[in-house]
C-alpha positions as protocol buffer text, in pm:
chain_id: "A"
residue {
  index: 1
  type: MET
  ca { x: -3122 y: -962 z: 2097 }
}
residue {
  index: 2
  type: LYS
  ca { x: -2827 y: -674 z: 2054 }
}
residue {
  index: 3
  type: ASN
  ca { x: -2584 y: -971 z: 2147 }
}
residue {
  index: 4
  type: ILE
  ca { x: -2683 y: -1239 z: 1923 }
}
residue {
  index: 5
  type: LYS
  ca { x: -2755 y: -1035 z: 1625 }
}
residue {
  index: 6
  type: TYR
  ca { x: -2524 y: -1097 z: 1397 }
}
residue {
  index: 7
  type: LEU
  ca { x: -2535 y: -1459 z: 1532 }
}
residue {
  index: 8
  type: LEU
  ca { x: -2888 y: -1511 z: 1428 }
}
residue {
  index: 9
  type: LEU
  ca { x: -2824 y: -1342 z: 1096 }
}
residue {
  index: 10
  type: ARG
  ca { x: -2542 y: -1598 z: 1056 }
}
residue {
  index: 11
  type: ARG
  ca { x: -2787 y: -1900 z: 1133 }
}
residue {
  index: 12
  type: VAL
  ca { x: -3056 y: -1795 z: 898 }
}
residue {
  index: 13
  type: THR
  ca { x: -2854 y: -1759 z: 646 }
}
residue {
  index: 14
  type: GLN
  ca { x: -2657 y: -2135 z: 715 }
}
residue {
  index: 15
  type: PHE
  ca { x: -3030 y: -2295 z: 783 }
}
residue {
  index: 16
  type: THR
  ca { x: -3153 y: -2137 z: 463 }
}
residue {
  index: 17
  type: LEU
  ca { x: -2873 y: -2215 z: 221 }
}
residue {
  index: 18
  type: LEU
  ca { x: -2887 y: -2592 z: 364 }
}
residue {
  index: 19
  type: PHE
  ca { x: -3286 y: -2590 z: 318 }
}
residue {
  index: 20
  type: LEU
  ca { x: -3281 y: -2484 z: -37 }
}
residue {
  index: 21
  type: TYR
  ca { x: -2974 y: -2749 z: -125 }
}
residue {
  index: 22
  type: PHE
  ca { x: -3242 y: -3000 z: 33 }
}
residue {
  index: 23
  type: GLY
  ca { x: -3528 y: -2875 z: -152 }
}
residue {
  index: 24
  type: ALA
  ca { x: -3322 y: -2889 z: -480 }
}
residue {
  index: 25
  type: ASN
  ca { x: -3251 y: -3284 z: -449 }
}
residue {
  index: 26
  type: ALA
  ca { x: -3564 y: -3364 z: -251 }
}
residue {
  index: 27
  type: TYR
  ca { x: -3836 y: -3160 z: -498 }
}
residue {
  index: 28
  type: GLY
  ca { x: -3626 y: -3050 z: -776 }
}
residue {
  index: 29
  type: TRP
  ca { x: -3635 y: -2678 z: -655 }
}
residue {
  index: 30
  type: HIS
  ca { x: -3421 y: -2424 z: -884 }
}
residue {
  index: 31
  type: LEU
  ca { x: -3367 y: -2156 z: -657 }
}
residue {
  index: 32
  type: LEU
  ca { x: -3015 y: -2297 z: -552 }
}
residue {
  index: 33
  type: GLU
  ca { x: -2908 y: -2645 z: -650 }
}
residue {
  index: 34
  type: GLY
  ca { x: -2537 y: -2833 z: -641 }
}
residue {
  index: 35
  type: THR
  ca { x: -2289 y: -2860 z: -355 }
}
residue {
  index: 36
  type: PHE
  ca { x: -2048 y: -2563 z: -200 }
}
residue {
  index: 37
  type: GLY
  ca { x: -1792 y: -2702 z: -443 }
}
residue {
  index: 38
  type: ALA
  ca { x: -1992 y: -2601 z: -755 }
}
residue {
  index: 39
  type: SER
  ca { x: -2436 y: -2484 z: -775 }
}
residue {
  index: 40
  type: LYS
  ca { x: -2623 y: -2263 z: -1019 }
}
residue {
  index: 41
  type: LEU
  ca { x: -2844 y: -2008 z: -853 }
}
residue {
  index: 42
  type: PHE
  ca { x: -3180 y: -1972 z: -1000 }
}
residue {
  index: 43
  type: GLY
  ca { x: -3083 y: -2238 z: -1284 }
}
residue {
  index: 44
  type: ILE
  ca { x: -2903 y: -1984 z: -1454 }
}
residue {
  index: 45
  type: ILE
  ca { x: -2582 y: -1851 z: -1267 }
}
residue {
  index: 46
  type: PRO
  ca { x: -2328 y: -2071 z: -1212 }
}
residue {
  index: 47
  type: LEU
  ca { x: -2121 y: -2065 z: -877 }
}
residue {
  index: 48
  type: ALA
  ca { x: -1787 y: -2229 z: -812 }
}
residue {
  index: 49
  type: ASP
  ca { x: -1594 y: -2217 z: -462 }
}
residue {
  index: 50
  type: PRO
  ca { x: -1218 y: -2133 z: -626 }
}
residue {
  index: 51
  type: TYR
  ca { x: -977 y: -2402 z: -412 }
}
residue {
  index: 52
  type: THR
  ca { x: -1198 y: -2666 z: -583 }
}
residue {
  index: 53
  type: VAL
  ca { x: -1177 y: -2518 z: -910 }
}
residue {
  index: 54
  type: ILE
  ca { x: -803 y: -2496 z: -838 }
}
residue {
  index: 55
  type: GLN
  ca { x: -783 y: -2812 z: -739 }
}
residue {
  index: 56
  type: VAL
  ca { x: -960 y: -2970 z: -1057 }
}
residue {
  index: 57
  type: VAL
  ca { x: -758 y: -2791 z: -1320 }
}
residue {
  index: 58
  type: ALA
  ca { x: -403 y: -2921 z: -1074 }
}
residue {
  index: 59
  type: SER
  ca { x: -535 y: -3212 z: -1152 }
}
residue {
  index: 60
  type: GLY
  ca { x: -533 y: -3252 z: -1513 }
}
residue {
  index: 61
  type: PHE
  ca { x: -902 y: -3145 z: -1609 }
}
residue {
  index: 62
  type: ILE
  ca { x: -1016 y: -2908 z: -1872 }
}
residue {
  index: 63
  type: LEU
  ca { x: -1345 y: -2684 z: -1700 }
}
residue {
  index: 64
  type: GLY
  ca { x: -1604 y: -2553 z: -1862 }
}
residue {
  index: 65
  type: ALA
  ca { x: -1690 y: -2163 z: -1885 }
}
residue {
  index: 66
  type: ASP
  ca { x: -1960 y: -2169 z: -1676 }
}
residue {
  index: 67
  type: VAL
  ca { x: -1765 y: -2329 z: -1416 }
}
residue {
  index: 68
  type: LEU
  ca { x: -1485 y: -2099 z: -1448 }
}
residue {
  index: 69
  type: LEU
  ca { x: -1708 y: -1840 z: -1480 }
}
residue {
  index: 70
  type: GLY
  ca { x: -1861 y: -1939 z: -1137 }
}
residue {
  index: 71
  type: ALA
  ca { x: -1562 y: -1896 z: -958 }
}
residue {
  index: 72
  type: LEU
  ca { x: -1476 y: -1578 z: -1041 }
}
residue {
  index: 73
  type: ILE
  ca { x: -1830 y: -1449 z: -897 }
}
residue {
  index: 74
  type: ILE
  ca { x: -1773 y: -1634 z: -625 }
}
residue {
  index: 75
  type: THR
  ca { x: -1392 y: -1511 z: -562 }
}
residue {
  index: 76
  type: LEU
  ca { x: -1506 y: -1138 z: -673 }
}
residue {
  index: 77
  type: PHE
  ca { x: -1795 y: -1145 z: -440 }
}
residue {
  index: 78
  type: TYR
  ca { x: -1565 y: -1245 z: -111 }
}
residue {
  index: 79
  type: MET
  ca { x: -1297 y: -971 z: -232 }
}
residue {
  index: 80
  type: VAL
  ca { x: -1591 y: -699 z: -149 }
}
residue {
  index: 81
  type: VAL
  ca { x: -1769 y: -863 z: 90 }
}
residue {
  index: 82
  type: GLY
  ca { x: -1468 y: -1023 z: 336 }
}
residue {
  index: 83
  type: GLY
  ca { x: -1291 y: -1314 z: 200 }
}
residue {
  index: 84
  type: ARG
  ca { x: -1361 y: -1569 z: 499 }
}
residue {
  index: 85
  type: ALA
  ca { x: -1759 y: -1417 z: 546 }
}
residue {
  index: 86
  type: PHE
  ca { x: -1797 y: -1801 z: 378 }
}
residue {
  index: 87
  type: CYS
  ca { x: -1643 y: -1958 z: 698 }
}
residue {
  index: 88
  type: SER
  ca { x: -1904 y: -1792 z: 904 }
}
residue {
  index: 89
  type: TRP
  ca { x: -2166 y: -1695 z: 718 }
}
residue {
  index: 90
  type: VAL
  ca { x: -2228 y: -2015 z: 496 }
}
residue {
  index: 91
  type: CYS
  ca { x: -1985 y: -2288 z: 588 }
}
residue {
  index: 92
  type: PRO
  ca { x: -2238 y: -2607 z: 764 }
}
residue {
  index: 93
  type: ILE
  ca { x: -1891 y: -2657 z: 957 }
}
residue {
  index: 94
  type: ASN
  ca { x: -1924 y: -2334 z: 1189 }
}
residue {
  index: 95
  type: LEU
  ca { x: -2223 y: -2452 z: 1356 }
}
residue {
  index: 96
  type: VAL
  ca { x: -2045 y: -2762 z: 1432 }
}
residue {
  index: 97
  type: THR
  ca { x: -1736 y: -2601 z: 1572 }
}
residue {
  index: 98
  type: ASP
  ca { x: -1940 y: -2264 z: 1684 }
}
residue {
  index: 99
  type: LEU
  ca { x: -2098 y: -2525 z: 1952 }
}
residue {
  index: 100
  type: ALA
  ca { x: -1773 y: -2653 z: 2085 }
}
residue {
  index: 101
  type: ASN
  ca { x: -1612 y: -2368 z: 2102 }
}
residue {
  index: 102
  type: TRP
  ca { x: -1928 y: -2203 z: 2301 }
}
residue {
  index: 103
  type: LEU
  ca { x: -1880 y: -2539 z: 2523 }
}
residue {
  index: 104
  type: ARG
  ca { x: -1541 y: -2516 z: 2531 }
}
residue {
  index: 105
  type: ARG
  ca { x: -1551 y: -2134 z: 2682 }
}
residue {
  index: 106
  type: LYS
  ca { x: -1889 y: -2222 z: 2900 }
}
residue {
  index: 107
  type: LEU
  ca { x: -1631 y: -2563 z: 3056 }
}
residue {
  index: 108
  type: LYS
  ca { x: -1327 y: -2295 z: 3123 }
}
residue {
  index: 109
  type: LEU
  ca { x: -1097 y: -2501 z: 2879 }
}
residue {
  index: 110
  type: ASP
  ca { x: -925 y: -2258 z: 2708 }
}
residue {
  index: 111
  type: LYS
  ca { x: -539 y: -2286 z: 2728 }
}
residue {
  index: 112
  type: GLU
  ca { x: -451 y: -2097 z: 2450 }
}
residue {
  index: 113
  type: GLU
  ca { x: -79 y: -2078 z: 2502 }
}
residue {
  index: 114
  type: VAL
  ca { x: -62 y: -2466 z: 2482 }
}
residue {
  index: 115
  type: ASN
  ca { x: -272 y: -2475 z: 2177 }
}
residue {
  index: 116
  type: TYR
  ca { x: 14 y: -2229 z: 1989 }
}
residue {
  index: 117
  type: ARG
  ca { x: 295 y: -2446 z: 2094 }
}
residue {
  index: 118
  type: PHE
  ca { x: 249 y: -2741 z: 1856 }
}
residue {
  index: 119
  type: LEU
  ca { x: -39 y: -2602 z: 1637 }
}
residue {
  index: 120
  type: LYS
  ca { x: 47 y: -2256 z: 1420 }
}
residue {
  index: 121
  type: ARG
  ca { x: -252 y: -2067 z: 1243 }
}
residue {
  index: 122
  type: ARG
  ca { x: 23 y: -2073 z: 916 }
}
residue {
  index: 123
  type: THR
  ca { x: -43 y: -2482 z: 890 }
}
residue {
  index: 124
  type: ARG
  ca { x: -390 y: -2411 z: 680 }
}
residue {
  index: 125
  type: TYR
  ca { x: -167 y: -2244 z: 426 }
}
residue {
  index: 126
  type: TRP
  ca { x: 67 y: -2558 z: 389 }
}
residue {
  index: 127
  type: LEU
  ca { x: -223 y: -2738 z: 381 }
}
residue {
  index: 128
  type: MET
  ca { x: -413 y: -2537 z: 115 }
}
residue {
  index: 129
  type: ALA
  ca { x: -106 y: -2590 z: -116 }
}
residue {
  index: 130
  type: LEU
  ca { x: -52 y: -2958 z: -6 }
}
residue {
  index: 131
  type: GLY
  ca { x: -411 y: -3020 z: -153 }
}
residue {
  index: 132
  type: ILE
  ca { x: -329 y: -2838 z: -521 }
}
residue {
  index: 133
  type: ILE
  ca { x: 8 y: -3044 z: -502 }
}
residue {
  index: 134
  type: VAL
  ca { x: -206 y: -3410 z: -426 }
}
residue {
  index: 135
  type: SER
  ca { x: -427 y: -3329 z: -679 }
}
residue {
  index: 136
  type: ALA
  ca { x: -178 y: -3250 z: -941 }
}
residue {
  index: 137
  type: VAL
  ca { x: -58 y: -3603 z: -834 }
}
residue {
  index: 138
  type: VAL
  ca { x: -347 y: -3800 z: -785 }
}
residue {
  index: 139
  type: GLY
  ca { x: -526 y: -3669 z: -1051 }
}
residue {
  index: 140
  type: VAL
  ca { x: -813 y: -3581 z: -905 }
}
residue {
  index: 141
  type: ALA
  ca { x: -951 y: -3293 z: -647 }
}
residue {
  index: 142
  type: SER
  ca { x: -802 y: -3443 z: -362 }
}
residue {
  index: 143
  type: PHE
  ca { x: -967 y: -3189 z: -86 }
}
residue {
  index: 144
  type: GLU
  ca { x: -1318 y: -3269 z: -184 }
}
residue {
  index: 145
  type: LEU
  ca { x: -1229 y: -3659 z: -103 }
}
residue {
  index: 146
  type: VAL
  ca { x: -1201 y: -3571 z: 273 }
}
residue {
  index: 147
  type: SER
  ca { x: -1395 y: -3249 z: 302 }
}
residue {
  index: 148
  type: PRO
  ca { x: -1594 y: -3213 z: 610 }
}
residue {
  index: 149
  type: ILE
  ca { x: -1792 y: -2917 z: 437 }
}
residue {
  index: 150
  type: THR
  ca { x: -1883 y: -3168 z: 157 }
}
residue {
  index: 151
  type: ILE
  ca { x: -1943 y: -3445 z: 392 }
}
residue {
  index: 152
  type: MET
  ca { x: -2153 y: -3240 z: 620 }
}
residue {
  index: 153
  type: GLN
  ca { x: -2358 y: -3107 z: 368 }
}
residue {
  index: 154
  type: ARG
  ca { x: -2459 y: -3491 z: 202 }
}
residue {
  index: 155
  type: GLY
  ca { x: -2516 y: -3556 z: 506 }
}
residue {
  index: 156
  type: ILE
  ca { x: -2773 y: -3282 z: 569 }
}
residue {
  index: 157
  type: ILE
  ca { x: -2935 y: -3390 z: 228 }
}
residue {
  index: 158
  type: PHE
  ca { x: -2919 y: -3791 z: 210 }
}
residue {
  index: 159
  type: GLY
  ca { x: -2871 y: -3888 z: 602 }
}
residue {
  index: 160
  type: PHE
  ca { x: -2528 y: -3940 z: 737 }
}
residue {
  index: 161
  type: GLY
  ca { x: -2350 y: -4263 z: 729 }
}
residue {
  index: 162
  type: ALA
  ca { x: -1965 y: -4312 z: 839 }
}
residue {
  index: 163
  type: GLY
  ca { x: -1888 y: -3950 z: 747 }
}
residue {
  index: 164
  type: ALA
  ca { x: -2035 y: -3832 z: 1050 }
}
residue {
  index: 165
  type: SER
  ca { x: -1698 y: -3990 z: 1205 }
}
residue {
  index: 166
  type: VAL
  ca { x: -1572 y: -3658 z: 1080 }
}
residue {
  index: 167
  type: VAL
  ca { x: -1797 y: -3429 z: 1186 }
}
residue {
  index: 168
  type: ILE
  ca { x: -1780 y: -3539 z: 1521 }
}
residue {
  index: 169
  type: ALA
  ca { x: -1389 y: -3570 z: 1527 }
}
residue {
  index: 170
  type: ILE
  ca { x: -1376 y: -3211 z: 1442 }
}
residue {
  index: 171
  type: PHE
  ca { x: -1589 y: -3123 z: 1685 }
}
residue {
  index: 172
  type: LEU
  ca { x: -1422 y: -3304 z: 1987 }
}
residue {
  index: 173
  type: PHE
  ca { x: -1090 y: -3187 z: 1834 }
}
residue {
  index: 174
  type: ASP
  ca { x: -1195 y: -2820 z: 1842 }
}
residue {
  index: 175
  type: LEU
  ca { x: -1393 y: -2892 z: 2183 }
}
residue {
  index: 176
  type: PHE
  ca { x: -1083 y: -3084 z: 2388 }
}
residue {
  index: 177
  type: GLY
  ca { x: -802 y: -3019 z: 2136 }
}
residue {
  index: 178
  type: VAL
  ca { x: -722 y: -2686 z: 2022 }
}
residue {
  index: 179
  type: LYS
  ca { x: -937 y: -2366 z: 2040 }
}
residue {
  index: 180
  type: ASN
  ca { x: -1068 y: -2284 z: 1701 }
}
residue {
  index: 181
  type: GLY
  ca { x: -856 y: -2583 z: 1581 }
}
residue {
  index: 182
  type: TRP
  ca { x: -1016 y: -2703 z: 1241 }
}
residue {
  index: 183
  type: CYS
  ca { x: -1180 y: -2327 z: 1109 }
}
residue {
  index: 184
  type: GLY
  ca { x: -850 y: -2172 z: 1270 }
}
residue {
  index: 185
  type: HIS
  ca { x: -574 y: -2368 z: 1191 }
}
residue {
  index: 186
  type: LEU
  ca { x: -640 y: -2640 z: 933 }
}
residue {
  index: 187
  type: CYS
  ca { x: -908 y: -2571 z: 685 }
}
residue {
  index: 188
  type: PRO
  ca { x: -778 y: -2486 z: 358 }
}
residue {
  index: 189
  type: LEU
  ca { x: -1071 y: -2311 z: 249 }
}
residue {
  index: 190
  type: GLY
  ca { x: -1046 y: -2088 z: 547 }
}
residue {
  index: 191
  type: ALA
  ca { x: -717 y: -2027 z: 372 }
}
residue {
  index: 192
  type: THR
  ca { x: -794 y: -2014 z: 57 }
}
residue {
  index: 193
  type: TYR
  ca { x: -1069 y: -1714 z: 148 }
}
residue {
  index: 194
  type: SER
  ca { x: -807 y: -1536 z: 350 }
}
residue {
  index: 195
  type: ILE
  ca { x: -595 y: -1457 z: 11 }
}
residue {
  index: 196
  type: ILE
  ca { x: -908 y: -1394 z: -143 }
}
residue {
  index: 197
  type: GLY
  ca { x: -1041 y: -1161 z: 147 }
}
residue {
  index: 198
  type: ALA
  ca { x: -763 y: -964 z: 215 }
}
residue {
  index: 199
  type: LYS
  ca { x: -858 y: -613 z: 80 }
}
residue {
  index: 200
  type: SER
  ca { x: -1233 y: -652 z: 117 }
}
residue {
  index: 201
  type: ILE
  ca { x: -1441 y: -360 z: 118 }
}
residue {
  index: 202
  type: ILE
  ca { x: -1620 y: -455 z: 420 }
}
residue {
  index: 203
  type: ARG
  ca { x: -1449 y: -462 z: 764 }
}
residue {
  index: 204
  type: VAL
  ca { x: -1481 y: -418 z: 1105 }
}
residue {
  index: 205
  type: GLU
  ca { x: -1371 y: -127 z: 1207 }
}
residue {
  index: 206
  type: HIS
  ca { x: -1246 y: -51 z: 1638 }
}
residue {
  index: 207
  type: ASN
  ca { x: -1361 y: 333 z: 1802 }
}
residue {
  index: 208
  type: HIS
  ca { x: -1046 y: 298 z: 2065 }
}
residue {
  index: 209
  type: THR
  ca { x: -1226 y: 603 z: 2261 }
}
residue {
  index: 210
  type: ASN
  ca { x: -1519 y: 382 z: 2316 }
}
residue {
  index: 211
  type: CYS
  ca { x: -1363 y: 54 z: 2399 }
}
residue {
  index: 212
  type: THR
  ca { x: -1275 y: -35 z: 2774 }
}
residue {
  index: 213
  type: ASN
  ca { x: -1018 y: -272 z: 2767 }
}
residue {
  index: 214
  type: CYS
  ca { x: -1284 y: -521 z: 2854 }
}
residue {
  index: 215
  type: MET
  ca { x: -1155 y: -783 z: 2597 }
}
residue {
  index: 216
  type: ASP
  ca { x: -1514 y: -952 z: 2528 }
}
residue {
  index: 217
  type: CYS
  ca { x: -1412 y: -923 z: 2189 }
}
residue {
  index: 218
  type: LYS
  ca { x: -1112 y: -1122 z: 2221 }
}
residue {
  index: 219
  type: VAL
  ca { x: -1291 y: -1424 z: 2413 }
}
residue {
  index: 220
  type: VAL
  ca { x: -1573 y: -1492 z: 2152 }
}
residue {
  index: 221
  type: CYS
  ca { x: -1339 y: -1403 z: 1802 }
}
residue {
  index: 222
  type: PRO
  ca { x: -1245 y: -1751 z: 1626 }
}
residue {
  index: 223
  type: GLU
  ca { x: -939 y: -1547 z: 1491 }
}
residue {
  index: 224
  type: ASN
  ca { x: -903 y: -1323 z: 1772 }
}
residue {
  index: 225
  type: GLN
  ca { x: -525 y: -1188 z: 1669 }
}
residue {
  index: 226
  type: VAL
  ca { x: -692 y: -963 z: 1420 }
}
residue {
  index: 227
  type: LEU
  ca { x: -844 y: -738 z: 1669 }
}
residue {
  index: 228
  type: HIS
  ca { x: -443 y: -663 z: 1781 }
}
residue {
  index: 229
  type: MET
  ca { x: -580 y: -301 z: 1805 }
}
residue {
  index: 230
  type: ILE
  ca { x: -820 y: -357 z: 2074 }
}
residue {
  index: 231
  type: HIS
  ca { x: -806 y: -85 z: 2328 }
}
residue {
  index: 232
  type: LYS
  ca { x: -482 y: 80 z: 2142 }
}
residue {
  index: 233
  type: GLU
  ca { x: -571 y: 304 z: 1793 }
}
residue {
  index: 234
  type: SER
  ca { x: -906 y: 347 z: 1613 }
}
residue {
  index: 235
  type: ILE
  ca { x: -856 y: 111 z: 1310 }
}
residue {
  index: 236
  type: SER
  ca { x: -1039 y: -129 z: 1096 }
}
residue {
  index: 237
  type: VAL
  ca { x: -968 y: -429 z: 1081 }
}
residue {
  index: 238
  type: THR
  ca { x: -701 y: -538 z: 840 }
}
residue {
  index: 239
  type: ASP
  ca { x: -586 y: -889 z: 826 }
}
residue {
  index: 240
  type: GLY
  ca { x: -772 y: -1103 z: 572 }
}
residue {
  index: 241
  type: GLU
  ca { x: -838 y: -1377 z: 860 }
}
residue {
  index: 242
  type: CYS
  ca { x: -1130 y: -1223 z: 1006 }
}
residue {
  index: 243
  type: THR
  ca { x: -1443 y: -1404 z: 885 }
}
residue {
  index: 244
  type: ASN
  ca { x: -1657 y: -1098 z: 954 }
}
residue {
  index: 245
  type: CYS
  ca { x: -1903 y: -1363 z: 1151 }
}
residue {
  index: 246
  type: GLY
  ca { x: -1992 y: -972 z: 1367 }
}
residue {
  index: 247
  type: ARG
  ca { x: -1956 y: -1141 z: 1710 }
}
residue {
  index: 248
  type: CYS
  ca { x: -1781 y: -898 z: 1838 }
}
residue {
  index: 249
  type: ILE
  ca { x: -1969 y: -654 z: 1775 }
}
residue {
  index: 250
  type: ASP
  ca { x: -2211 y: -833 z: 1920 }
}
residue {
  index: 251
  type: VAL
  ca { x: -2083 y: -878 z: 2212 }
}
residue {
  index: 252
  type: CYS
  ca { x: -1942 y: -517 z: 2252 }
}
residue {
  index: 253
  type: ASN
  ca { x: -2092 y: -342 z: 2523 }
}
residue {
  index: 254
  type: ASP
  ca { x: -1946 y: -9 z: 2464 }
}
residue {
  index: 255
  type: ASP
  ca { x: -2020 y: 32 z: 2109 }
}
residue {
  index: 256
  type: ALA
  ca { x: -1641 y: 32 z: 1997 }
}
residue {
  index: 257
  type: LEU
  ca { x: -1686 y: -238 z: 1699 }
}
residue {
  index: 258
  type: LYS
  ca { x: -1892 y: -160 z: 1389 }
}
residue {
  index: 259
  type: PHE
  ca { x: -1902 y: -304 z: 1014 }
}
residue {
  index: 260
  type: ASN
  ca { x: -1781 y: 9 z: 819 }
}
residue {
  index: 261
  type: ILE
  ca { x: -1646 y: 68 z: 489 }
}
residue {
  index: 262
  type: ASN
  ca { x: -1247 y: 15 z: 435 }
}
residue {
  index: 263
  type: SER
  ca { x: -1079 y: 317 z: 553 }
}
residue {
  index: 264
  type: PHE
  ca { x: -903 y: 345 z: 223 }
}
residue {
  index: 265
  type: LEU
  ca { x: -1195 y: 400 z: 55 }
}
residue {
  index: 266
  type: LYS
  ca { x: -1298 y: 700 z: 315 }
}
residue {
  index: 267
  type: LYS
  ca { x: -921 y: 834 z: 196 }
}
residue {
  index: 268
  type: SER
  ca { x: -993 y: 834 z: -177 }
}
residue {
  index: 269
  type: ASP
  ca { x: -1338 y: 1037 z: -127 }
}
residue {
  index: 270
  type: LYS
  ca { x: -1144 y: 1313 z: 59 }
}
């Protein structure tokens, strides 16, 4: 169980959230209702995805104070726990991409040196900016019209139709195309949360004295470039692109990785 502790916690979190959204629609529950774009917690507390709000503002719509407050709450939350924790602990597409990449490892399809020749991780930042620009031009939140996150959530709640093809396409792209292709290279939401969580408080910390350089952590990490310090130095992961998924901690048999409070906070206490 030690090797899948955080994986199990993430799955429980993801399925619980989907169950609550389903219950809100099917049974009128008020624990969590709405979508990942805009929700209400306990029927009172507004929650809103910052990237969705930015697109809506860019499109020319005037938002209510509750939506802006919801975006602020979510932004502050992920600034603390790690911006891309949304990607690994909340986003339902993570279920699809994790499965694809698990199969990819089992089938030994990894060819990292080929993938990076034609698709860079910074592509997601260009797509993030493009989504905002297109929203301003067409007058509607453009990414929300094609967002696989929204498509999958609606599919789980209302049933999949043609939208299932988008989810299948992402699965096949990650399996046979680029390793961690969608989440690691294309998703504009991931880019947004990378920026939000660039200085987050909760970080993965590396202890090089325990590290045996087995590289198991880099094999399972969806953003393995953030683990540049492995077997080199003791330092916390400082890159906002880390999803705080905990898989590197799960698979580390050397106890060289763990979650901890960001080192700059420790220094300020001395």
